[in-house]
C-alpha positions in Angstrom: 38.2 77.0 -21.0 37.0 73.8 -20.9 33.6 73.0 -22.0 33.4 69.7 -20.6 30.7 68.5 -18.7 30.8 69.7 -14.9 30.2 67.4 -11.6 26.6 67.1 -10.7 27.0 68.3 -7.0 23.6 69.6 -6.3 24.5 73.1 -3.8 22.4 73.3 -0.7 18.8 74.8 -1.5 18.4 73.2 -4.5 14.8 73.3 -6.0 12.8 70.3 -5.4 11.0 70.6 -8.7 13.8 70.5 -10.6 14.0 67.2 -12.5 17.1 65.4 -12.8 16.0 62.1 -12.9 17.8 59.5 -15.2 21.1 61.8 -15.2 24.4 60.7 -12.8 27.4 62.6 -13.6 30.7 62.0 -11.5 34.2 61.7 -12.1 36.3 58.2 -13.0 40.2 58.7 -12.8 39.8 62.3 -13.2 37.8 62.4 -16.3 33.6 63.2 -16.2 31.4 60.2 -16.6 27.9 61.0 -17.6 24.9 58.5 -17.8 22.5 60.3 -19.6 18.7 60.0 -19.7 16.7 58.7 -22.6 17.3 60.9 -25.0 14.4 60.1 -27.0 12.4 61.9 -24.3 14.2 64.8 -25.0 13.4 67.6 -27.0 16.2 69.4 -28.7 15.8 73.3 -28.3 17.8 75.7 -30.6 17.4 79.0 -29.4 18.1 82.4 -31.3 20.7 80.9 -33.7 20.0 84.3 -36.2 22.1 86.2 -38.5 22.0 89.3 -36.6 24.5 87.6 -33.6 27.1 88.0 -36.7 27.2 91.8 -36.4 30.5 92.0 -34.5 30.2 95.8 -34.4 27.1 95.3 -32.3 27.4 92.5 -30.1 31.6 92.5 -29.7 34.0 89.6 -29.1 32.6 86.5 -29.0 33.9 82.7 -27.7 33.4 79.2 -29.2 33.8 79.3 -32.6 32.8 75.7 -32.5 29.1 76.4 -31.2 27.3 76.2 -34.7 29.1 73.3 -35.7 27.8 71.6 -32.6 24.5 72.9 -33.0 24.5 71.3 -36.6 25.4 68.0 -35.0 23.1 68.1 -32.6 20.3 69.0 -35.0 21.7 66.0 -37.3 21.4 63.6 -34.5 18.1 64.2 -33.4 16.6 64.2 -37.3 18.1 60.6 -37.7 17.1 59.2 -35.0 13.7 60.9 -35.4 13.7 63.1 -31.9 11.6 66.6 -31.7 13.3 69.6 -32.6 12.1 73.0 -31.5 13.4 76.3 -33.1 13.5 79.4 -31.1 13.6 83.0 -32.9 14.1 86.3 -30.8 11.9 88.9 -32.8 13.3 91.9 -31.0 11.4 95.1 -30.3 14.4 97.1 -30.0 14.4 99.8 -32.8 18.4 99.3 -33.4 18.5 95.5 -32.7 20.1 93.3 -35.5 17.6 91.0 -34.6 14.4 93.4 -35.2 11.5 91.6 -36.9 11.7 92.2 -40.7 15.5 92.5 -40.9 17.9 89.9 -42.3 19.4 89.7 -39.1 16.2 88.2 -38.0 16.8 85.3 -39.8 18.1 81.9 -38.7 21.7 81.0 -39.7 22.2 78.6 -42.6 22.9 75.6 -40.0 19.1 75.8 -38.9 18.0 74.0 -41.7 14.4 72.1 -42.3 11.2 72.7 -40.4 11.1 72.0 -36.7 8.5 70.4 -35.0 7.5 73.4 -33.5 8.5 77.4 -34.0 8.6 79.3 -30.6 8.7 83.3 -31.2 9.5 85.5 -28.2 10.3 89.3 -27.7 12.1 88.5 -24.1 14.8 85.8 -23.0 12.7 82.9 -22.0 11.6 80.6 -24.8 9.0 79.6 -22.0 7.7 83.2 -22.6 6.9 82.8 -26.3 4.2 81.8 -28.6 3.4 79.1 -28.7 3.4 77.6 -25.2 6.8 76.0 -25.2 5.5 74.2 -21.4 2.4 72.9 -22.8 3.4 71.4 -25.9 6.4 69.6 -24.1 3.8 68.3 -21.6 1.1 67.4 -24.4 3.7 65.0 -26.2 4.5 63.6 -22.5 8.4 64.3 -23.1 10.8 64.5 -20.0 12.6 67.5 -21.2 14.9 69.4 -23.5 18.5 69.7 -24.6 19.3 73.3 -24.9 21.6 74.8 -27.5 21.8 78.4 -28.9 22.7 82.1 -28.4 23.5 83.4 -26.2 24.8 81.4 -23.2 24.1 83.7 -20.3 21.1 85.4 -21.5 18.4 83.1 -23.5 19.7 79.8 -23.1 20.6 80.2 -19.3 16.9 82.1 -18.7 15.4 79.2 -20.9 17.1 76.7 -18.7 16.3 78.3 -15.4 12.5 78.8 -16.1 12.2 75.4 -17.6 14.2 73.6 -14.7 11.6 75.4 -12.3 8.7 74.1 -14.2 9.9 70.5 -13.6 11.5 69.7 -17.2 14.5 67.7 -17.4 17.1 70.0 -18.8 20.5 69.1 -20.5 22.6 72.4 -21.2 25.0 71.5 -24.3 27.4 74.3 -23.3 29.9 73.9 -26.1 26.4 74.4 -28.4 26.2 77.7 -27.0 28.4 81.1 -27.3 28.2 84.5 -26.1 30.0 88.0 -26.0 32.4 89.7 -23.8 30.2 92.3 -21.7 31.1 95.5 -19.6 30.5 95.0 -15.6 28.9 97.5 -13.7 32.6 98.6 -12.3 33.9 99.1 -15.9 35.5 96.5 -16.3 34.8 94.0 -19.1 33.9 90.1 -18.5 35.2 87.9 -21.3 32.5 85.3 -22.8 34.4 82.4 -21.7 34.2 83.8 -18.1 30.2 84.4 -18.8 30.0 81.0 -20.0 32.1 79.4 -17.1 29.8 80.8 -14.5 26.4 80.4 -16.7 27.7 76.6 -16.4 28.3 77.1 -12.6 25.1 78.4 -11.8 22.9 76.0 -13.7 24.8 72.7 -13.2 23.1 70.5 -10.6 20.0 73.4 -9.7 18.6 74.1 -13.1 20.1 71.7 -15.6 23.1 69.3 -16.0 25.9 70.8 -17.8 26.8 68.3 -20.7 28.9 68.2 -24.3 28.1 67.7 -27.6 30.3 64.8 -27.8 28.4 63.4 -25.0 24.7 63.6 -26.8 26.1 62.6 -30.2 28.9 60.1 -29.2 
C-alpha cells in the first residue's frame, strides 16, 4: 500500500465547520502536490505510542513498520523548530489490556522522548475526551490545529481526527506515522491492517482532515 498524500476531493455533504484553510492538495504529472499551512501554528499530537502495542499475541499482525521512525522524525522536526508537542496516553480500564495503568505496556515507547508541552490521558478513543482539555489548550495558545500521528490508525487516531475536525481545528493526518493491526470483520473474514489504513485515509481526507506523509512535513 502506498502511504502518499491523497488528493483533496471534498465529498458532497462536507461538514462546514471543518477547517482546511491553507491546505491545497492536487496532482501534477501524476504526482501528489501539497501546499501546506503554516506548520508553526500546528501542534504535533503523538497518540498512544505505548509499549503495550508491541504485544503481537494480543493484537495480531500490524502494518507499516516505518511508523515509529516516522514519528521520531516528526518529533525531532517539531522540537528543532520550537513547535508545540502533545503526548497522548491511553490508560485502559480493561483488566486484560496491555495498556492498563500500572503495567509496563502503559509506558511510552522509547521513541517518545523528552517532556511534552501537554500530556493528555484518556480512557476512550478520542484525545479530546481526555484530561486536561485538549480543545481548550489548543485554543488558549491560538493554534490553528494539529498534525496527528500514533497508534492505531483506525481507532484512536481516526477518532481524534474526526472530533478535532468537527471542533474546527485544522488536522493534518500523517498516515505513514501511524499503524494498525489486522481485524476480524463481522462476517468472519479478516480485514488487513493495510486495508484498514487505506479506508481510514479515504474516510478522513477532505472531510475531517488532510492526509499527508512524514516527508511532506519534515522535508
